[in-house]
C-alpha positions as CSV (number, residue, x, y, z in Angstrom):
1,M,3.9,91.7,19.9
2,A,5.2,93.8,17.4
3,V,3.5,91.9,14.3
4,P,0.1,91.4,16.1
5,E,0.0,95.1,16.6
6,E,1.0,96.0,13.0
7,L,-1.5,93.3,11.7
8,G,-4.2,95.0,13.9
9,R,-3.4,98.6,12.2
10,L,-3.4,96.7,8.9
11,L,-6.7,95.2,9.5
12,A,-8.2,98.6,10.6
13,D,-7.8,100.1,7.2
14,V,-8.6,96.9,5.3
15,E,-11.9,95.8,4.2
16,L,-12.2,91.6,4.6
17,S,-15.6,91.2,3.6
18,C,-16.9,91.0,-0.2
19,S,-19.5,93.9,-0.8
20,C,-21.8,91.5,-2.8
21,C,-22.1,88.4,-0.2
22,L,-21.3,90.4,2.8
23,Q,-18.9,87.4,3.9
24,Y,-15.0,87.0,4.1
25,F,-13.5,87.1,0.5
26,T,-13.3,83.9,-1.2
27,E,-10.8,83.7,-3.8
28,P,-10.8,87.5,-4.1
29,V,-10.2,89.4,-7.1
30,R,-9.5,92.9,-8.4
31,L,-10.9,95.0,-11.0
32,A,-8.3,96.6,-13.2
33,S,-10.3,99.6,-14.0
34,C,-10.9,100.8,-10.2
35,S,-9.3,98.4,-8.2
36,H,-11.9,97.2,-6.0
37,S,-12.2,93.8,-5.0
38,F,-14.9,90.8,-4.7
39,C,-15.2,87.2,-4.7
40,R,-14.6,85.6,-7.7
41,S,-18.0,83.7,-7.6
42,C,-20.0,86.7,-6.5
43,I,-18.3,89.0,-9.7
44,D,-18.8,86.1,-12.1
45,T,-22.3,85.6,-11.1
46,Y,-22.7,89.5,-11.5
47,C,-21.2,89.8,-14.7
48,R,-23.0,86.6,-16.2
49,G,-24.4,87.3,-19.7
50,R,-22.5,90.8,-20.4
51,R,-19.7,91.5,-22.2
52,R,-19.3,94.9,-19.8
53,A,-20.6,95.6,-16.5
54,P,-20.4,98.6,-14.1
55,C,-18.4,98.3,-10.8
56,P,-20.8,97.3,-8.2
57,L,-19.1,100.2,-5.8
58,C,-18.1,103.0,-8.1
59,R,-20.2,102.0,-11.5
60,E,-16.9,102.3,-13.5
61,D,-17.2,99.9,-16.4
62,F,-15.0,96.7,-16.7
63,E,-14.8,93.8,-18.7
64,P,-15.0,90.5,-17.2
65,K,-11.3,89.3,-18.8
66,D,-10.0,92.1,-16.9
67,L,-10.4,90.6,-13.5
68,R,-6.9,90.0,-11.8
69,P,-6.3,87.9,-8.8
70,N,-5.7,89.8,-5.5
71,R,-3.0,87.8,-4.2
72,E,-1.9,90.4,-1.3
73,L,-5.7,90.2,-0.1
74,A,-5.9,86.5,-0.2
75,A,-2.7,86.3,1.8
76,L,-4.1,88.6,4.4
77,L,-7.2,86.8,4.7
78,S,-5.3,83.3,5.0
79,L,-3.4,84.8,7.8
80,V,-6.7,86.2,9.7
81,L,-8.4,82.9,9.2
82,S,-5.5,80.7,10.0
83,G,-3.6,79.9,13.4
84,G,-1.5,82.9,12.9
85,R,-3.9,84.9,15.0
86,G,-2.3,86.4,18.5
87,E,-3.3,88.5,21.2
88,G,-3.6,91.4,19.2
89,L,-6.2,89.7,16.9
90,G,-9.0,89.5,19.3
91,A,-10.4,92.6,18.5
92,W,-10.9,91.6,14.6
93,D,-12.5,88.4,15.9
94,E,-16.2,87.5,16.3
95,P,-16.8,86.0,19.6
96,T,-18.0,82.3,20.0
97,A,-19.7,80.7,22.5
98,S,-16.3,78.2,22.9
99,G,-13.9,81.2,22.5
100,D,-11.7,78.8,20.3
101,G,-10.6,79.7,16.9
102,A,-11.4,82.8,14.5
103,G,-13.9,81.0,12.4
104,G,-16.4,81.7,15.1
105,G,-18.5,78.7,13.8
106,C,-17.9,79.8,10.3
107,S,-16.6,77.4,7.8
108,S,-12.9,77.8,6.3
109,A,-14.5,80.2,3.7
110,G,-15.9,82.6,6.1
111,R,-19.6,81.2,5.9
112,R,-22.1,80.3,8.4
113,P,-23.1,76.4,8.5
114,G,-25.7,75.7,6.6
115,E,-25.9,78.6,4.4
116,K,-24.5,76.3,1.5
117,E,-27.8,74.1,1.7
118,E,-30.0,77.1,2.0
119,Q,-28.4,78.2,-1.4
120,I,-28.8,74.7,-3.1
121,H,-32.4,74.5,-1.9
122,D,-33.3,78.2,-3.4
123,I,-31.5,77.3,-6.5
124,S,-33.4,74.2,-6.5
125,K,-36.7,76.1,-6.4
126,Q,-35.6,78.6,-8.9
127,L,-35.3,75.5,-11.5
128,E,-38.5,74.1,-10.8
129,I,-40.1,77.4,-11.3
130,T,-37.9,77.9,-14.6
131,E,-38.9,74.4,-15.8
132,K,-42.9,75.0,-15.4
133,T,-42.4,78.4,-17.1
134,I,-40.5,76.8,-20.0
135,N,-43.5,73.9,-20.1
136,V,-46.2,76.6,-20.1
137,L,-44.3,78.5,-22.9
138,R,-43.7,75.6,-25.0
139,K,-47.8,74.7,-24.9
140,D,-48.3,78.4,-25.7
141,L,-46.0,77.9,-28.8
142,S,-47.6,74.8,-29.9
143,K,-51.2,76.2,-29.5
144,T,-49.7,79.5,-31.5
145,K,-48.4,77.1,-34.5
146,E,-51.5,75.0,-34.3
147,Y,-53.4,78.3,-34.6
148,T,-51.4,79.7,-37.3
149,S,-51.5,76.7,-39.3
150,Q,-55.6,76.7,-39.2
151,I,-55.6,80.1,-40.5
152,Q,-52.9,79.7,-43.1
153,S,-54.8,76.3,-44.3
154,Q,-58.1,78.4,-44.4
155,I,-56.6,81.3,-46.4
156,T,-54.8,78.9,-49.1
157,K,-58.4,76.8,-49.2
158,D,-60.2,80.4,-50.1
159,F,-57.3,81.3,-52.5
160,C,-57.4,77.8,-54.2
161,C,-61.2,78.0,-54.7
162,M,-60.9,81.6,-56.2
163,K,-58.1,80.3,-58.4
164,E,-59.8,77.4,-59.8
165,Y,-63.2,79.4,-60.1
166,I,-61.6,82.1,-62.3
167,E,-59.4,79.9,-64.1
168,R,-62.6,77.7,-65.1
169,Q,-64.4,81.0,-66.0
170,E,-61.2,82.1,-68.2
171,E,-61.6,78.6,-69.9
172,N,-64.9,79.0,-70.4
173,T,-64.5,82.8,-71.7
174,L,-61.8,81.9,-74.2
175,M,-64.0,79.0,-75.3
176,F,-67.0,81.3,-76.2
177,I,-64.5,83.6,-77.9
178,D,-63.2,80.5,-80.1
179,Q,-66.5,79.5,-81.1
180,E,-67.8,82.9,-81.9
181,Q,-64.6,83.4,-84.0
182,S,-65.2,80.0,-85.7
183,A,-68.8,80.8,-86.4
184,A,-68.0,84.3,-87.9
185,R,-65.3,83.0,-90.3
186,Q,-67.5,80.4,-91.5
187,K,-70.5,83.0,-92.2
188,I,-67.6,85.3,-93.7
189,A,-66.3,82.3,-95.8
190,Q,-69.9,81.7,-97.0
191,T,-70.5,85.4,-97.8
192,I,-67.3,85.4,-99.6
193,H,-68.3,82.3,-101.5
194,Q,-71.7,84.0,-102.6
195,L,-70.0,87.1,-103.4
196,C,-67.5,84.9,-106.0
197,V,-70.6,83.6,-107.3
198,E,-72.3,86.8,-107.8
199,K,-69.1,88.2,-109.2
200,N,-68.8,85.3,-111.8
201,K,-72.3,86.3,-112.9
202,L,-71.9,89.9,-113.2
203,I,-68.5,88.6,-115.5
204,D,-70.9,86.8,-117.8
205,I,-73.6,89.5,-117.7
206,K,-70.7,92.0,-118.9
207,A,-69.6,89.9,-121.6
208,Q,-72.9,89.2,-122.8
209,M,-73.4,93.0,-123.0
210,E,-70.5,93.5,-124.8
211,K,-71.7,90.7,-127.5
212,G,-74.5,93.2,-128.2
213,L,-77.5,90.9,-126.4
214,G,-81.1,92.8,-126.6
215,S,-81.7,95.1,-124.3
216,D,-84.8,93.4,-122.7
217,E,-83.2,90.5,-122.1
218,M,-80.4,92.3,-120.2
219,E,-82.4,94.2,-118.2
220,W,-84.4,91.2,-117.0
221,Q,-81.0,89.1,-116.3
222,N,-79.6,92.4,-114.2
223,S,-83.0,92.8,-112.3
224,N,-82.9,89.2,-111.5
225,L,-79.2,89.3,-110.3
226,L,-79.7,92.0,-108.2
227,E,-82.7,90.8,-106.6
228,R,-81.0,87.7,-105.6
229,G,-77.8,89.3,-104.5
230,G,-80.0,91.6,-102.4
231,G,-78.1,94.6,-103.5
232,S,-74.7,96.0,-104.4
233,P,-71.7,94.7,-102.3
234,S,-71.1,97.8,-100.4
235,T,-74.6,97.9,-99.1
236,M,-74.4,94.1,-97.8
237,H,-74.8,93.7,-94.0
238,K,-71.2,93.7,-92.5
239,F,-70.5,90.8,-90.1
240,T,-68.7,91.9,-87.2
241,I,-68.1,90.4,-83.7
242,D,-67.2,93.4,-82.0
243,E,-70.6,93.7,-80.3
244,K,-70.5,90.5,-78.5
245,F,-66.9,90.5,-77.9
246,N,-67.3,94.2,-75.9
247,V,-69.8,92.2,-73.8
248,V,-67.2,89.8,-72.7
249,R,-64.8,92.6,-71.9
250,S,-67.4,94.6,-70.4
251,A,-68.0,91.3,-67.9
252,V,-64.3,90.3,-67.2
253,G,-63.7,94.1,-66.5
254,D,-66.3,94.3,-64.0
255,L,-65.2,91.1,-62.5
256,K,-61.5,92.6,-62.3
257,R,-63.3,95.6,-60.5
258,K,-65.2,93.6,-57.8
259,L,-62.5,91.0,-57.3
260,E,-60.1,94.2,-56.3
261,I,-62.9,95.6,-53.9
262,L,-63.3,92.3,-52.6
263,L,-59.6,91.6,-52.0
264,L,-59.1,95.1,-50.4
265,E,-62.1,94.5,-48.1
266,E,-61.6,90.5,-47.0
267,Y,-57.9,90.9,-47.3
268,P,-56.7,94.2,-46.5
269,Q,-53.1,95.4,-46.5
270,Q,-51.5,94.0,-43.6
271,L,-51.1,96.6,-41.1
272,P,-47.7,96.8,-39.2
273,P,-47.4,94.7,-36.0
274,G,-46.8,98.0,-33.8
275,A,-48.9,101.3,-34.7
276,D,-46.8,104.6,-34.4
277,N,-46.8,106.7,-31.1
278,V,-48.2,110.0,-32.5
279,T,-48.9,113.2,-30.5
280,F,-50.5,116.2,-31.4
281,D,-48.0,119.2,-32.0
282,L,-48.9,122.3,-29.9
283,T,-46.7,124.6,-32.0
284,T,-49.4,124.1,-34.8
285,A,-52.7,123.8,-33.0
286,Y,-55.4,126.4,-33.6
287,D,-55.9,128.7,-30.4
288,R,-59.6,127.6,-30.2
289,L,-58.5,124.4,-29.9
290,A,-57.3,122.3,-26.8
291,I,-54.8,119.6,-26.2
292,T,-55.4,117.3,-23.5
293,A,-54.6,113.6,-22.6
294,Q,-50.5,113.9,-22.8
295,N,-51.1,115.4,-26.2
296,R,-53.1,112.7,-27.5
297,K,-56.7,114.3,-27.3
298,V,-57.9,117.2,-29.3
299,M,-61.1,119.3,-28.5
300,V,-63.2,122.5,-29.6
301,A,-62.7,124.9,-26.4
302,S,-65.2,127.5,-25.8
303,N,-62.4,130.3,-25.1
304,P,-59.1,130.7,-26.8
305,T,-56.2,128.4,-25.5
306,Y,-52.8,130.2,-24.6
307,Y,-50.1,128.6,-26.5
308,E,-46.3,130.0,-27.2
309,P,-46.3,132.1,-30.2
310,S,-45.4,130.1,-33.3
311,L,-45.0,130.8,-37.0
312,R,-46.4,127.2,-37.8
313,R,-49.9,127.8,-36.0
314,F,-52.9,127.3,-38.0
315,C,-55.4,130.2,-38.3
316,I,-58.1,127.5,-38.7
317,S,-59.5,125.0,-36.3
318,Q,-56.7,122.3,-37.4
319,V,-53.6,120.5,-36.0
320,L,-50.8,118.5,-37.0
321,C,-48.8,115.9,-35.3
322,S,-45.2,116.2,-34.0
323,Q,-43.9,113.5,-36.0
324,G,-43.3,113.3,-39.8
325,F,-42.6,110.2,-41.9
326,S,-40.3,110.5,-44.6
327,T,-39.8,106.5,-45.8
328,G,-41.5,103.3,-44.8
329,C,-45.0,102.1,-43.8
330,H,-46.7,103.7,-41.0
331,Y,-50.2,103.5,-39.1
332,W,-52.2,105.1,-36.6
333,E,-56.0,105.1,-35.1
334,V,-58.3,107.9,-34.4
335,I,-61.3,107.9,-32.2
336,T,-63.9,110.1,-34.1
337,K,-67.0,108.9,-32.1
338,D,-67.1,111.9,-30.1
339,S,-67.3,114.6,-33.1
340,D,-70.0,115.5,-35.5
341,G,-67.2,117.3,-37.8
342,W,-64.0,116.0,-38.6
343,A,-61.3,115.1,-41.1
344,V,-58.5,113.2,-40.6
345,G,-55.6,112.7,-43.1
346,V,-51.8,113.3,-43.6
347,A,-50.1,116.7,-45.3
348,H,-46.9,118.4,-45.7
349,G,-45.3,120.1,-43.0
350,T,-45.6,123.1,-45.3
351,I,-49.2,123.4,-45.5
352,G,-50.6,127.2,-45.3
353,R,-51.9,128.2,-41.7
354,R,-55.4,129.0,-43.7
355,D,-55.1,125.8,-46.2
356,R,-58.1,123.4,-45.3
357,L,-57.0,119.9,-45.0
358,G,-58.0,117.9,-48.6
359,R,-58.4,121.3,-50.5
360,T,-54.7,121.5,-51.9
361,E,-52.1,119.3,-54.0
362,H,-50.1,118.3,-50.6
363,S,-53.1,117.1,-48.3
364,W,-55.0,113.9,-48.4
365,C,-58.2,113.0,-46.0
366,V,-61.4,111.6,-45.2
367,E,-63.9,113.9,-43.9
368,W,-67.5,113.8,-42.2
369,V,-69.2,116.9,-41.8
370,G,-71.9,118.8,-43.9
371,P,-75.9,119.1,-43.1
372,Q,-76.2,115.8,-44.6
373,K,-73.3,114.2,-42.8
374,Q,-71.6,112.8,-45.5
375,L,-68.3,110.8,-45.3
376,S,-66.1,111.9,-48.4
377,A,-62.4,112.0,-49.4
378,W,-60.7,114.8,-50.4
379,H,-57.5,115.8,-52.3
380,K,-56.8,118.8,-54.4
381,N,-60.2,120.1,-53.7
382,Q,-61.7,117.2,-55.3
383,E,-64.3,115.6,-53.3
384,T,-64.9,111.9,-53.5
385,L,-68.2,110.6,-51.8
386,L,-68.0,107.5,-49.9
387,R,-71.2,105.1,-49.4
388,N,-70.2,104.4,-45.9
389,D,-71.6,105.2,-42.3
390,K,-69.6,107.4,-39.8
391,P,-67.0,105.4,-38.6
392,S,-66.3,105.6,-34.9
393,K,-62.7,105.0,-35.5
394,V,-60.4,105.3,-38.3
395,G,-57.1,103.9,-39.0
396,V,-54.6,105.4,-41.4
397,F,-52.2,103.3,-43.2
398,L,-49.3,105.5,-45.0
399,E,-46.8,103.9,-47.3
400,L,-44.5,106.7,-48.5
401,Q,-44.3,107.3,-52.1
402,K,-47.1,104.7,-52.6
403,T,-50.3,105.3,-51.2
404,V,-52.4,106.3,-48.1
405,S,-55.3,104.3,-47.1
406,F,-58.0,104.9,-44.5
407,Y,-60.3,102.4,-42.6
408,A,-63.1,102.2,-40.3
409,I,-61.9,100.2,-37.7
410,T,-64.7,97.9,-35.6
411,D,-63.8,94.0,-35.0
412,R,-61.6,94.7,-38.4
413,E,-60.3,96.8,-40.9
414,M,-62.7,98.1,-43.6
415,L,-61.3,99.9,-46.4
416,L,-62.9,103.5,-47.0
417,H,-60.7,105.2,-49.5
418,T,-57.1,104.8,-50.8
419,F,-55.2,107.8,-52.3
420,E,-51.9,107.3,-54.9
421,I,-49.1,109.5,-53.3
422,N,-45.7,110.5,-55.1
423,T,-43.8,113.0,-52.8
424,S,-40.2,112.6,-51.3
425,D,-41.3,115.7,-48.6
426,P,-41.9,114.2,-45.0
427,L,-45.8,113.8,-44.4
428,Y,-47.4,114.5,-41.2
429,P,-50.7,113.1,-39.5
430,A,-53.2,116.1,-39.6
431,F,-56.4,116.6,-38.5
432,W,-59.5,119.3,-38.8
433,L,-62.5,120.0,-36.2
434,Y,-65.7,121.3,-36.9
435,S,-65.3,124.7,-35.1
436,L,-68.9,124.7,-34.1
437,D,-68.9,121.5,-32.7
438,K,-68.7,122.7,-29.1
439,N,-66.7,120.1,-26.9
440,G,-66.2,117.6,-29.6
441,S,-63.1,115.8,-29.6
442,L,-60.6,113.7,-31.7
443,T,-58.4,111.3,-29.6
444,I,-55.5,109.6,-31.1
445,N,-56.0,105.6,-29.9
446,H,-53.1,104.0,-28.2
447,I,-52.6,100.8,-29.1
448,N,-49.9,97.9,-29.1
449,R,-49.9,95.3,-31.5
450,K,-46.0,94.9,-30.8
451,C,-46.7,91.5,-29.1
452,A,-49.3,89.9,-31.4
453,Y,-49.1,89.9,-35.4
454,R,-52.8,90.8,-36.4
455,L,-54.3,88.0,-38.5
456,P,-57.3,89.6,-40.8
457,Q,-60.6,87.7,-40.6
458,V,-61.0,85.3,-43.4
459,A,-64.5,85.0,-45.1
460,N,-65.1,82.5,-48.1
461,A,-63.8,84.6,-50.8
462,A,-65.1,82.2,-53.4
463,A,-68.6,82.3,-52.4
464,L,-68.5,86.3,-52.4
465,L,-67.0,86.0,-56.1
466,G,-69.9,83.9,-57.2
467,P,-72.5,86.5,-58.1
468,Y,-70.3,88.1,-60.4
469,L,-68.9,85.2,-62.1
470,I,-72.6,83.9,-62.3
471,H,-73.3,87.4,-64.3
472,L,-70.5,86.7,-66.4
473,E,-71.8,83.3,-67.6
474,K,-75.3,84.8,-68.3
475,E,-73.7,87.4,-70.5
476,Q,-72.2,84.7,-72.5
477,Q,-75.6,82.7,-72.6
478,Q,-77.4,85.5,-74.0
479,H,-75.1,86.8,-76.3
480,R,-73.9,83.2,-77.4
481,Q,-75.8,82.7,-81.1
482,P,-75.8,79.9,-83.6
483,A,-73.4,80.7,-86.4
484,G,-76.5,81.0,-88.9
485,H,-77.9,83.8,-86.9
486,L,-74.7,86.3,-87.2
């Protein structure tokens, strides 16, 4: 009787159930860090795919390689579940209808009948769902590859058309220059020959004069020579092809500018797949501006807004964002349709509290304001008028130490203006609101491009280039003349 009584007291202090599966331990193992025990299969499933994991009970970290078999617990469990049961074990036995054995209808592992079959069924269902999900993802991947291939093919085709057309125009232009050069050389050679003939005649006249020919005869020969020569060499027509070449250079330069504009508009700089999460900085906001919507919206307030005192606060209707950028590429969008007077740009964090955006050396912006509601770009107090309507949404693409570009955002990006920047200081998104535009507001557009890379819409660039290249051909035809007309 002593042994069952001691075993009973021991079982009162020992937990024989796994805290994961709530069943008797099966092949119990101990965590080296905290000494808690679990079924080996339970803790292996819990740690699968992780190098370190927190203990399910105390959350202390451990590594799966540090698991140690708990032989004492296994021996105790074996004793409980084996025939070593005595009268003193009845208190720890689960009663059964037949009253036999400690299993109470459980298997030798302490699990109820049919549980294994249920687990197998559940795993089979999960496998089926996983297989269906894999098939759907494979179909999506195939469609994505097909769509991407189509876009790439269209872009390649368009650029091939442009390259072929430009190469053909280059060949025609160089051929035209060669022809003009040959014609000019031929005409100049003819002129040199004529001048040599006239030179020989002048030498003869000089020799005759030195021999003492009569003055009347010499005057007649001299006047006759001047009539045939058309005057002295210094007054003869100077042949040049500068004018024609200037026309060609002008046409090619115009084509280059048009091509640059075309490529910027139809194939804009690829924007980053994820936009930056920027928010308005309450320490810089003018007290007549109210910041709402989780610091993403700024509006003109009727009454002053209370803010904590700050030396960085603007004295005019402006505000910066909290986020500054020193390296890399960054992008954000601003909804401007709700304001009749605004400026969107970037600026140094040290911009003066009374300095208007775009009027200093270290701030750049596009602006919609004025009695005529004209869109313009500003830097160093220099205004560049932009021939665009008011955009309802403006995108800002900042490439540090290179450029900052502003886009009108509709169904695609349309370039408004690009500034070159060369500064190593951090730049902050900056905004100005017309102070008399009551309730006018600017809102930072929350966008998420992290799941899909934006492919720009592709137009037939070769067709758009056509008018400029045709203009070049017309210039060539108008100025191409036979050699005899030079």
